Each structure stands twice: as structure tokens, then as C-alpha cells.
N, C-alpha and C positions, 0 to 999 in steps of 0.2 A: 742437615737433613730431617725431614718431619715425622718426628715417631709416631706411634701407634696411637696413643692418646689425644695426640693434636689431630692426626687426621680421623677419629672417632669424632672429635668434636668439630669439624669440618662437614661431615656426613649429617652431622644432627642437626646443623645449621642451616643445609641445603633441605633435609627433611621437613623444617619446620617451615622454608620458605614453599615449599608444595603444598604445605599445608590446607591454604585458602581453595584451594583449585582439587582438594581430592573428592568431593562432592559423597562426601558420605564413606569414605573407604578407611579403613583404617592402618594407621600408620605407627612404626614401632614412636613409643615414649621418648624423646630427648632425655638424654643422660642415663637411660636402663643399661642394662647389663644383656643386651642382645650382641652375638659376637659380631667382631665387626665384617665378617665377609656375607652374615645374613642381610647386615644392613645397607650393604653396597647393593647387594641381588635385589632387595627390595624398591630400593632407590629406583634401579636401572628397570623394574617392573613397574611401576608407578606411573614413570616418564615415559614407558611405550603406553601404556594403558592413555594417558593423556595426547599424545599424539594420534591414535584410534579414533579419539570423540571428533563427532563433526562441527567444525567450524560454525561460528556464529551465523544465522541469515541473514539475507536480507529480506525485509520485508516489504510485502507490499499491499496496495490498496486499489481495486478498480473499482470505478462508476461512472454511470454516464453524466452528460450535466446537466443543472439544474434539479439534481436527487438530493442535495442535501450534504453533497461529498466535503464542500471548504468545512463547513461546520464540524462535522464528524473527524476531518483530520485534523483540523486545529486542537477537536478534543487530545486526539491520538499525540500531537508535538505537546502537548499540555505532559506528557508523563516522564517520568526521569530520565534522562541521558539519553532521551531521542530527539533525531533529527529527521525531521520532513523536506524531501524535497518534491517540491509540487509539482504538476503536471507536468510529466517527461514523455517524452517521445521522440526518440530521435528520429525517427522517419514520417513524422508529421508534415504534412505540406501548409499546413495555417501557420506560417511565421511570417516575422516583418518583411515588407516589401524590400527591393534592392535600394543602397544609400543611407538606411537605416545605420546607427552606431552601435557597433556590438562587440568590442574587444576582446571580451573575454569567451564567446562561442563561437569555437572553432568549425562546428558542424555546421551551424549556419551560415556564415563567411564562406565556408567549401562550397557548397551547394550553391552560390550563389554565381561561382565561376563558369562561364561557357561550355567547359567539359566538365560537368562536378562529378565527386566520386560516386562510384558503384555501392548499392548496398552494404556489400560486405567491408568495405573500405568503412563506411558510416557505423559498422556494427562495431569492429576493431576499435575506431577512435572512443565509441561510446563504452564497452567495456575496460579498455585502458583507462580514462579517465573515472569511471564507476571504481577499479580496483584500488588505485592508488588514494581516493576517498575512504573505501570499506576499510582498507588495512589499518587509515590512520586510526579512524573511528573505533575498530576492535582494539588496538594499541591502550587507546583510552578508555576502554571498558564502555563504551556509547552504541547506540543502535541507529541503524539505518533502516527508514522507511520512505518507500519511495510512492509516492502518488501517481500514476500514469495516467495518460490522457485518452481513454475509449474513444472519445468521440472524435477524436484525429481520425482514428482509423476506420470505428464501424460507423462513422456517419459522412464518410466520403466517398468517392467512386471507387468501386474494385477494391475491396478490402480484401477480399483473398488472395490480392497481387501481393502483398508485401507481409512482412515479418509480424509476427504477434509478438507485441511489449513482454509479456510477463514472460512467454518461450525464450526470448532475446536473454534475460537476465538469468533464465535458468538454464543455458549453455554454459555459464560459467562460475554460476553461485549457488549454495545452498539455500531455498527461498522458504515463507511463509507467506500466504495472502490470504486476502479476504476481498469480498466483494459486498458493495452496499448497493442497496436500491430504496426507491420511494415510490408510490402509488405513481402507475405510469401516464394516468390521465392529467395529475398535478405536475408531472416533470416536464410532460409536452405542451402544456398550455404554458409556462415558464418560458419554455423553449421559444413559442412561439411568439410569445410578448417582447423578447431579446430579438428578436428578428432573426434568430438562427435557425429555424425549421426550413431550410431549403436543401434543392437536391434529393437525394435518396430518401430523406425523411421531411420533405413537405407535404406529407399527407401522413396523419395518424398510424394508418395502418401501415406506411414505410418505414415508421420510426417502430413499431413494433417488432416488425420481422427484422431491423438489423438489432435491437434489442435483444433479439433471442438468437440472433447468431454470433452475440457478443456472449450471451451466458454461455452457450454450446462451444466456445472456445476455452472456455476456464471451468471445466468438468471437475466435480467434485470439491471445488472450493466452497468454502462457508460463506454463506450468504445472511446479512443482516440489514433488518429494515430501518431505512429514516427514522418511520413512526414510531416505534418501538424504543429507538435511541431517544426522541424526544420526551415520550410519555417516562422513559425510566431510564435516564439519563445516566448515572452511575452504575445499574447496574450492567445496562447493556455495553456501557464503555470499558468496565472489566471484562466482559466476556471476551470482546475484540481484543481486550490487550493479552488477555490468556492466549486466546488463538494464535497470537503474531508474536508471543513469547517476550511479552513487554512486561518491564515491573510496572505495577499499577500505584498511583498516588491516590488516595482516597480524596485528596483535597484540589483537585485538577482543577476543579471548577473553578480556583481562586487564580489558577495561573493561566486560563482561557482567555482571558480580556487580552492579556500581553502579546499572545499567538497571532501575526499575520501571515498569509497567505496568499498567492496567486488564486485568481478563480471566484473570488468573493463579489460575485455580482449580483445574489438574489436579495431579497428582506431582509434586511440587518436588524439586530436589537442584542441589546446585552444579554438579554434573558434566554435561555432555552424554552422555547413555548410553542404550543400547535398556532398554527397560522391556516385562517380559513382560505377553504378551495379560491382561487381565482375565478373571474366570472367565464363562463362559459363564451368559446365563440361560435359564431353560426356554422363555419365552415366545418368545424369538429363534430358541432349538434347534427349535421347532416351526415356527415361519414356514419356516426353512432344509430343515426336512424335508419340509415342505407343497409347498414351492418357492417363490422369491422373484426373479421374471423381472428385475425392475429392480434390484433389488443385484445379481445377476451382470451385467449389460448394465455397470451402472456400473465396478464392479472390474474389468471389459475394457477398457472405456475409460479408464480411469488408471494400467492397466498390473500391476493387482492379483490375485493367484489368489484366487478368490471362498471358497475351500476353508478350513473354521476351522482345519484341522489344519497347514495352511501358513503358517510365517512371513511376514510382511511385510517385513522385510527383503529386501534384494538379496543379501545372501551369507548367509543361511539363519538 
């Protein structure tokens, strides 16, 4: 039978194992003269406090297409112990056509059936897969950051008819979120040159209206400008990491070239630097001359000058 000294030794060992998780709270010094009953009670109290702490969050980053989001997401993926899932949206209607090989994508394959599952089932499938990954990463001390795909939602017909991605994740997880933006004229010019400015966003006015709808769907979420990131990458990256409760690696730019994510369709280069505005399209110039109220409102809301002749960068 275990005697008192052996039992006290076991308790001291257990307290030592809890020390890395103490977050500054005081534990009895192993080997001290605290009565055994006190040690046991303090151990129980400490374990109870650990159980009351919020679980690690699922991090999310949201942005429209052609706003520099891939570069910023790669920067965050360069932080320690961070996994980024790029361009996630289980309800996206922009997916591969029937007949495409997708052996690991159960949601995609199920939606190709002549009687596809309803949204509730899709949400459950998404939550189940995300839970397994989240639990595994948490056990390893790693962080999960999901890059959503708002273009699939807000630049498609009837965006009000489907669930919001951020809200979907919040149904099951504690979260931390940020939004990144770029001057709307620059992002829209890029979208047009990619032949993706179609349907509801076939005009600058329509694009600005959908952009405002996107922002309204995430009230209170911190917004970061792509231009600020380009001008002060280390400072802005640390601010985003802090907001997302991610560890920050001051040498992250050394890691950046090794990170590959989907959506890297814009102008490429190994160096983070300013890019000149693309040439103005006649159709957009005509819109601006006729008056584009939603575009002006969007620029003002995001802190940009709507004048095409003025630089989008803070330093000009």
C-alpha cells in the first residue's frame, strides 16, 4: 500500500506536470512542507480552473478576391505552428464540374448527386471534419487558421439565401477573425482583367454594393489594409498575428517563399513591394464619370480616397 510520503511525491509530480499550463498562477513548491490535504485540494482547484478556460480559437481571415489576401495568408501561414486552410466555403457553388476526380472531397461528391444533401447536412459534414482536425492540431499545440472565400458568397446571386461562413464556424467553435481589404478600384480592376467581374459584380457600383454587404455581415471584426501591410509588413503582420492570438516569428519573411496556397493568381514576385495601379478600363472610367455612389461610400468606409488619380498607399 502506498504510504504518505510516496503519495505526497506523486502529488508533487502531478503539480509539476501542471506548471506549464498555470498561466502565472502559483503552485506549491514540490518537496515543500505543505500538508498533503492542502496539496490535494490545491491540485483539484487548479485542474478546475484549467477546465474553465476557453479552448483555443479557430482563426479566420476574410477578404474579397484580388485584394492581396493570398500574400497576407501566406504571411500568417509563416508563423510558428500555424496551419492555413485556403479558400474554404462548404456552400460555394463555384466548384469543379461533374466527372472531375475528387477522392477526398466528400461534400463536393455528395453535391453532384441528383438528390444532393440539404444545407443542414452539408453544415454537419463540415463541422465533423473540422472538429477532427481542430482536436488533432490542439493536441499538438498547433493553430488552425481558415481563409474563407467570400467571393463565392457575396459575388454570387442571392447571397442572403445561404449561411454565412464565419457564423457557421462560430456555431461549434470559439473564434478569432480579421478582415483584410485593398483599395476597391485596384481590386476591381484586377477582377475585371481576370474575367471574374460577372453577374452581380459586372459593374463597379454592383461590386461596391456587394462589398458593403460583406462588411456588414462581419460587424466588429478588425480590418487591415493590404497597402499598410506592403509598406510595413513586419509591423502589420505582427498586429494581425496578435489579433488572431498567433505566435509571431520576427523572421517570418525567411519562411514566406516556402509557403504555397491556392488563389495565388495575381502579380507575383519574391519581394513584398508596392505595385502600380493597373491601367484604367474605359467602362470603369465611364462609370466613375457618371457617378458611382456605392464606390465612393465604400472607399470612405475603408479609409481610401476614391479619386483614381490619388495613390492608395499611405505614404503616397
